[in-house]
Each structure stands twice: as structure tokens, then as C-alpha cells.
ChimeraX commands (.cxc) that place a marker at each C-alpha (Angstrom):
marker #1 position 10.24,6.36,17.20 radius 0.5
marker #1 position 8.07,9.46,16.97 radius 0.5
marker #1 position 4.27,8.91,17.54 radius 0.5
marker #1 position 1.08,10.36,16.31 radius 0.5
marker #1 position -2.31,10.37,17.97 radius 0.5
marker #1 position -4.86,8.35,15.98 radius 0.5
marker #1 position -8.51,7.46,16.58 radius 0.5
marker #1 position -8.36,3.77,17.37 radius 0.5
marker #1 position -11.80,2.40,17.46 radius 0.5
marker #1 position -13.12,5.64,18.97 radius 0.5
marker #1 position -10.29,6.03,21.38 radius 0.5
marker #1 position -7.26,8.42,20.96 radius 0.5
marker #1 position -4.10,6.37,20.93 radius 0.5
marker #1 position -0.42,7.18,20.48 radius 0.5
marker #1 position 1.00,5.09,17.62 radius 0.5
marker #1 position 4.61,4.97,16.37 radius 0.5
marker #1 position 4.96,6.48,12.91 radius 0.5
marker #1 position 6.71,3.27,11.92 radius 0.5
marker #1 position 3.57,1.24,12.54 radius 0.5
marker #1 position 1.60,3.68,10.40 radius 0.5
marker #1 position 4.01,3.28,7.54 radius 0.5
marker #1 position 4.02,-0.49,7.93 radius 0.5
marker #1 position 0.18,-0.52,7.68 radius 0.5
marker #1 position 0.33,1.73,4.63 radius 0.5
marker #1 position 2.67,-0.67,2.84 radius 0.5
marker #1 position 0.76,-3.78,3.83 radius 0.5
marker #1 position -2.48,-2.21,2.62 radius 0.5
marker #1 position -0.90,-1.20,-0.68 radius 0.5
marker #1 position 0.33,-4.73,-1.20 radius 0.5
marker #1 position -3.07,-6.03,-0.57 radius 0.5
marker #1 position -4.58,-3.87,-3.29 radius 0.5
marker #1 position -1.84,-4.71,-5.77 radius 0.5
marker #1 position -2.51,-8.44,-5.26 radius 0.5
marker #1 position -6.22,-7.79,-5.81 radius 0.5
marker #1 position -5.63,-5.91,-9.08 radius 0.5
marker #1 position -3.29,-8.66,-10.32 radius 0.5
marker #1 position -5.75,-11.42,-9.45 radius 0.5
marker #1 position -8.72,-9.65,-11.15 radius 0.5
marker #1 position -6.75,-9.02,-14.39 radius 0.5
marker #1 position -5.50,-12.55,-14.41 radius 0.5
marker #1 position -9.04,-13.90,-13.99 radius 0.5
marker #1 position -10.17,-11.71,-16.87 radius 0.5
marker #1 position -7.43,-13.28,-18.96 radius 0.5
marker #1 position -5.39,-10.04,-19.16 radius 0.5
marker #1 position -1.70,-9.74,-18.52 radius 0.5
marker #1 position -1.01,-8.10,-15.26 radius 0.5
marker #1 position 1.32,-5.05,-15.62 radius 0.5
marker #1 position 4.42,-4.72,-13.43 radius 0.5
marker #1 position 3.08,-2.62,-10.54 radius 0.5
marker #1 position 6.42,-2.03,-8.85 radius 0.5
marker #1 position 6.99,1.54,-7.70 radius 0.5
marker #1 position 10.45,1.59,-9.49 radius 0.5
marker #1 position 8.72,0.73,-12.78 radius 0.5
marker #1 position 6.15,3.39,-12.29 radius 0.5
marker #1 position 8.91,5.92,-11.49 radius 0.5
marker #1 position 10.84,4.97,-14.67 radius 0.5
marker #1 position 7.71,5.19,-16.89 radius 0.5
marker #1 position 7.01,8.70,-15.60 radius 0.5
marker #1 position 10.29,9.74,-17.27 radius 0.5
marker #1 position 12.25,10.28,-14.17 radius 0.5
marker link #1:1,2 radius 0.2
marker link #1:2,3 radius 0.2
marker link #1:3,4 radius 0.2
marker link #1:4,5 radius 0.2
marker link #1:5,6 radius 0.2
marker link #1:6,7 radius 0.2
marker link #1:7,8 radius 0.2
marker link #1:8,9 radius 0.2
marker link #1:9,10 radius 0.2
marker link #1:10,11 radius 0.2
marker link #1:11,12 radius 0.2
marker link #1:12,13 radius 0.2
marker link #1:13,14 radius 0.2
marker link #1:14,15 radius 0.2
marker link #1:15,16 radius 0.2
marker link #1:16,17 radius 0.2
marker link #1:17,18 radius 0.2
marker link #1:18,19 radius 0.2
marker link #1:19,20 radius 0.2
marker link #1:20,21 radius 0.2
marker link #1:21,22 radius 0.2
marker link #1:22,23 radius 0.2
marker link #1:23,24 radius 0.2
marker link #1:24,25 radius 0.2
marker link #1:25,26 radius 0.2
marker link #1:26,27 radius 0.2
marker link #1:27,28 radius 0.2
marker link #1:28,29 radius 0.2
marker link #1:29,30 radius 0.2
marker link #1:30,31 radius 0.2
marker link #1:31,32 radius 0.2
marker link #1:32,33 radius 0.2
marker link #1:33,34 radius 0.2
marker link #1:34,35 radius 0.2
marker link #1:35,36 radius 0.2
marker link #1:36,37 radius 0.2
marker link #1:37,38 radius 0.2
marker link #1:38,39 radius 0.2
marker link #1:39,40 radius 0.2
marker link #1:40,41 radius 0.2
marker link #1:41,42 radius 0.2
marker link #1:42,43 radius 0.2
marker link #1:43,44 radius 0.2
marker link #1:44,45 radius 0.2
marker link #1:45,46 radius 0.2
marker link #1:46,47 radius 0.2
marker link #1:47,48 radius 0.2
marker link #1:48,49 radius 0.2
marker link #1:49,50 radius 0.2
marker link #1:50,51 radius 0.2
marker link #1:51,52 radius 0.2
marker link #1:52,53 radius 0.2
marker link #1:53,54 radius 0.2
marker link #1:54,55 radius 0.2
marker link #1:55,56 radius 0.2
marker link #1:56,57 radius 0.2
marker link #1:57,58 radius 0.2
marker link #1:58,59 radius 0.2
marker link #1:59,60 radius 0.2
view
């Protein structure tokens, strides 16, 4: 697995690219959950936030 150098709490550190991607996905899921929770609490229907749906709705 290729690595990249990141600033890890003020210290340069080699991190596998797969770990960076895993963190990106985890963080995105967290925000999707927050959006859906807020909309539900406001009494609104939560839209389908799946990337495939977004892709289709863009006309691709």
C-alpha cells in the first residue's frame, strides 16, 4: 500500500493511502447520518443520500 506523509498531531507520519480513504468514507457517513437525523427531527423526509442516487440524478 502506498503511503503519504501527513501532519499527525504536529508530527510528520507515513500513513497508508488506504487508511486515508477509510477515514474519508467514515467521516462522510458521519455527516450523512447527522443530516438525516436533523431532517427527521424537523419533521422532514430525509432524501436518499446514496452516491448512486446522486449520480443518477445528475443525468449520468
